[in-house]
Each structure stands twice: as C-alpha cells, then as structure tokens.
N, C-alpha and C positions, 0 to 999 in steps of 0.2 A: 503493499499499500503505500503512497506518497503521503508525506506528512500531513496535509490537510484531510484527506480522507482518515487517515489513522487517527487524527485529533477529533474528527467527527465520529467516528465509531465508538472510542473510547467516551466521549461525551454522553452518546446514545445508551451505552452500557452503564452509564453513572445515571443517566435520568431514568432507566428502566427500574434499576435498583433503588433509588430514591422514590418512586412512584408505588412500587411494591411495599416500601418501608410504610408509605403512610397509609396503606392499605392493612398494616399490621403484619406483613410478610417481612423478616429479617433475611438476611444474606445467609445464615445457618439453614432456615428453612428451605432457600432457592436451592442452597448446595444438596441439601437432603433429598428434596423432590426431584431436582434435575439430574444428579448425579455428577455435577461439576463440583470440585473442590473449593473451600471456601478461599483458599490461597489463590486460585486461580481466576475467581471472580474478583478478588482483590486487586489481582495484576493488572487484569483488563481495566478495571476502573481507573486505576491509578496511571494506566498509560505504561505500565513497565512490561506488558508482554501482549500478544496479539492470539486470539484463540483459533485453535485449527478448526478445520470444517466440521470434523466430528462434534467438536464440543458446541459449536454453534448451533448444529442441527439438534443438540440435547436441549440448549437454551430455548431455541425455536419451539420443541414439541412441549417444553415447559409452559411457555408463555401460552401457547394455544391450548392446552389442558387448562389452564387456570381461567382464559377467557370462555371456553366452553363451559367449565363449571359456573362461573358468574352467570352467564346466560341462563343458565338452568334456573338460577333463583331471581330472573327479573321478572318483574310483573310486567302488566300491558304497558305502563307508562315508562318511557326510555329513562327518564331521569331517577327512577327506582332502584336501579343496579345498587345491590346488598354488598357487593365484594369490592 
C-alpha cells in the first residue's frame, strides 16, 4: 500500500474499533469472536502493521455477522436498532 492508502486503512480500523467500543464491544471481544489476536488488532490500529488477506476476511466476516445479528433485533423503525 502507498502511504496515503495505508494511513486511510489504519484510520478505518481505528474508527471501526471505536464504533464497536461505543456499542459496548471491546477489543478483547472482537479478538475472541473474530479469531484475530488483540496484538494484531492493536498493531493495525496503531499503524504498526498491515493485516494479511486471511485476517481481513476474518474481520469482514465478524463485522457481517455482527451486522446480521443487529438486524435481527431491529424493529420496523430504522432508528430502533438495538446494537
């Protein structure tokens, strides 16, 4: 990745983890549920390393599973999302 894309990627990871934290999901829970080590998540967030494709797929799958779970608990009103 070039420097700009690399910075944007790490910012995206940081934003993703912050959003999850606001939902009450900490990095330890993300690690446990996704199968990605806390160390790796922290390194990505802090721009110390870039994930391998396999781990990006794990993170994507975790995010999609979380979204699907949230959607199961959504009422008819879009702003009533409970997660």
